[in-house]
N, C-alpha and C positions, 0 to 999 in steps of 0.2 A: 504493500499500498504506500503511494507516495505521500509526502509530507503535506500536501494540499488536501488529499483525499482524507488522511488522518485527522486534519484539523476539522474538516467538514464533519466527519462523522462524530467526534467529540462536540461539536456545537449543535448538532441533532440530538445527541443523549441529553445535553443539559437542557435543551429546549424542552424534551420530552418530560424530563424530570421536574421543571418547573410547572409544565400544564399539569403534571399530576397533582400538584398542590394548588392549583389554581381553578380547578373545576372545569378544565376544558378537555374533554374526551376525544374531539375531532383530531387533534394533531397527533395523539398516540396512536389513534386508529389508523390514521394515513401512514403510519411509519411501521406497521406490522409486518411488512413486506419489504423493509428496507435493504439495501445491499449489504448494510454492516450487522452483523449478528448482535453485538453488543447492543445496538440500537434498537433491534426486533425485541430483545430481551427487555431492556428499559421501557419498551411501549407497553409490554404485558404487564408489567409491575404498575405502572402509570394506570393503566385501565381497572386493574384489580383496586387499587387506592381510591379510584374514583367510583367504585361500584357499578362499573360499566362494562366489566368483563363479561363475554358471552362463551357459550359451549364452543361455538366455532372457532374462537380466539384461541382455546385451550387445545383443541383438535389441531388446529394449523401448527402450533408449538410444539405439540408431541410429535409430529410428523416433519419437523424441520431437519433440514441437511445439517445444522451445527448441534453439537452434542450440548454446548453451553444454553441454546434455547430450549432444547429440550429438557434439561435439567431445571430450567426455570419454569418450564410449564409444569412439571411434576412438582416442584416447590409450592406452586400455586394450588395445585391438586390437594397437597397435603395441609396447606393452610386453611383451605376451605374444609377439610375433612370429608371431602367426596360430597358435600352438599352445594346448593345454589347452583352456579353455571357449572360446577364440576360434577353434578349428580348424573349426567347420563355419560360422561367421558371415561372411556375405557382405558386403562394404563397397563393391564396385565401383560401385553404384548412387550411392553419397555421394559419387562424383565428378562427379555430375551435381545435386549439392544445390543448391537456389536461393541458398544463403548462402555468398559466396566463402570465408569464415573456415572453413568445414566442408569446403569442396572442398580448400583448402589442407592441413588436416591429414588429411584422406582420402587426399591423394596421399603425405603421409608414411607414413602407416600402410600404403599398399600397398606402398611400398618395403621396409618391414620384415617383410613376410610371408614366411615360408620355408615351403613353397613358395609363388611368387606366384599371386594367384588368377587365375583364366582371364579372359581379357580386359581384365586391368589394364594391361598394356604398350600395347595398341591405345589406351585411353582416356587413358592419362597422356602417350603421345606427341601426341594430338590436343591435349590441354591446353596441352602445352609450348609448341605452335605457336599456338594459337588463343585462349587464354583472355586475356581483356581485363585482368584483375587481374596484375600483374607477379609478386606474390607466390604466386599460384597457379603461374604459369609456371615460377618459380624452384623451388618444390617439386616439380613434376611432372618437372623436369629432374633434380634430385636424386634422385628416387625411380627413374628410368630408369637412372641411373648405379648406384644401388645393386643394382638386379635385374640389370645386366648382360647384358641379352638384346639381341642382335644388331639386332632390330626397333626397339629405341628409339634406336640411334644416330643416324639421320638427323634426328630431333628434338634430340638434344643437340648435334649440329654445329649447327643453326640456332640453337640457344640461345647459341652463342659469338659469334653477331653480335646479340644483343639488347641489352636496356639492361645496364649496369654490374652490377647485382645478379644479374641471370640470368647474365650472362658468367661470373661468379666461380664460380658452381654450376656451370655448364656445363663449364668446364675440369676441375674437379676430377671430374665425372661422366665425363670421358674415361677415366679410371684404367684401367678394366677392359678397355679395347678398343686394337686396333692397327691399322695399315694405313696407306697413303698419306693418306687423306682425314683420319685422326687426327693423323698427323704435320704436315700442312699446317696444321690448326687450332691445333696447338700452338704452331707456329713464328710463327703470326699473333698469337697470345696473348702471345708473348714482347715484343712492342712495343706493346701494348694502352696506351691513355692512362689506365687504372686500374691503380694499384700492385696491387692485391690479386689482378686477374687476371694481370699480370706475375708475381708471385710463386708463384701456384698453377702456372702453366705452366713456371716455373723448377724447381719441386719434382718435376713429373712428367717433366721432361725430364733430370733430373739422376739418373743411375743409383744413386748412393749414398745417395738420400734419397727412396725410393720412398714414396707416399701412398695412402690407399684413399679411395673417395668417400663411406665412413661413418666415416673415422679420428675417434675421439673427441678427439685433439688438434686437429683442425681448427678454426681461430679463426673460420670462419664458421658459426654454429649456427643450424640451423632453427627453434630455439626463442627466438632472439633477433632483434629488428628489424634488417634489413640497413641499411648505410649506403647513401646515394643520392647521385648525382652532379647533384642539384637540377634543373636544366634539361634532364636527358637523359632521354628517353622511348624 
């Protein structure tokens, strides 16, 4: 991109952001098909801020050739919890996106939908077990915990034996479940070599301090990079 085109795109992004705060939906809507992906993403956000986002806007974003725009569309679906303009917008197909960063966000968004989309639990469980990217497995496990569907429990239990970042999420994801296999997994997690896994297990086994798989006070945030144990895979 030439310097002139870059400056023009920056100006359009700025104008879209301003329009989103000034109650002007026409400008962002006119830029939903802008040549610059960042402008398209900004236009989506402005329409959401204005309460002017439509289902077709989300459908277009989810099919955008740029992964950043697809991620932005999924973030909006998650923010809306699958309601309003997102109610009829399907996202399960994005769990098979060729870009792992899109799949990660699609898993998170799938866990935020109320009610969950048909087929989401089955695909999330497969990702939690089979995805090569640990961030995808982590996001899928967290989404299964958020949904609380018993069909997702075997994948969550398997996650308690994955690498540390996934184990942390998997232990928290056990919160909606009970039974001997859950108790056994929590007991094992109490002696895990990773202190965050141990802490999560202690929180879940302490009846005076219950936590939720989507507790906003949870220190392990899906939107922040997770710590790793270096050589552990």
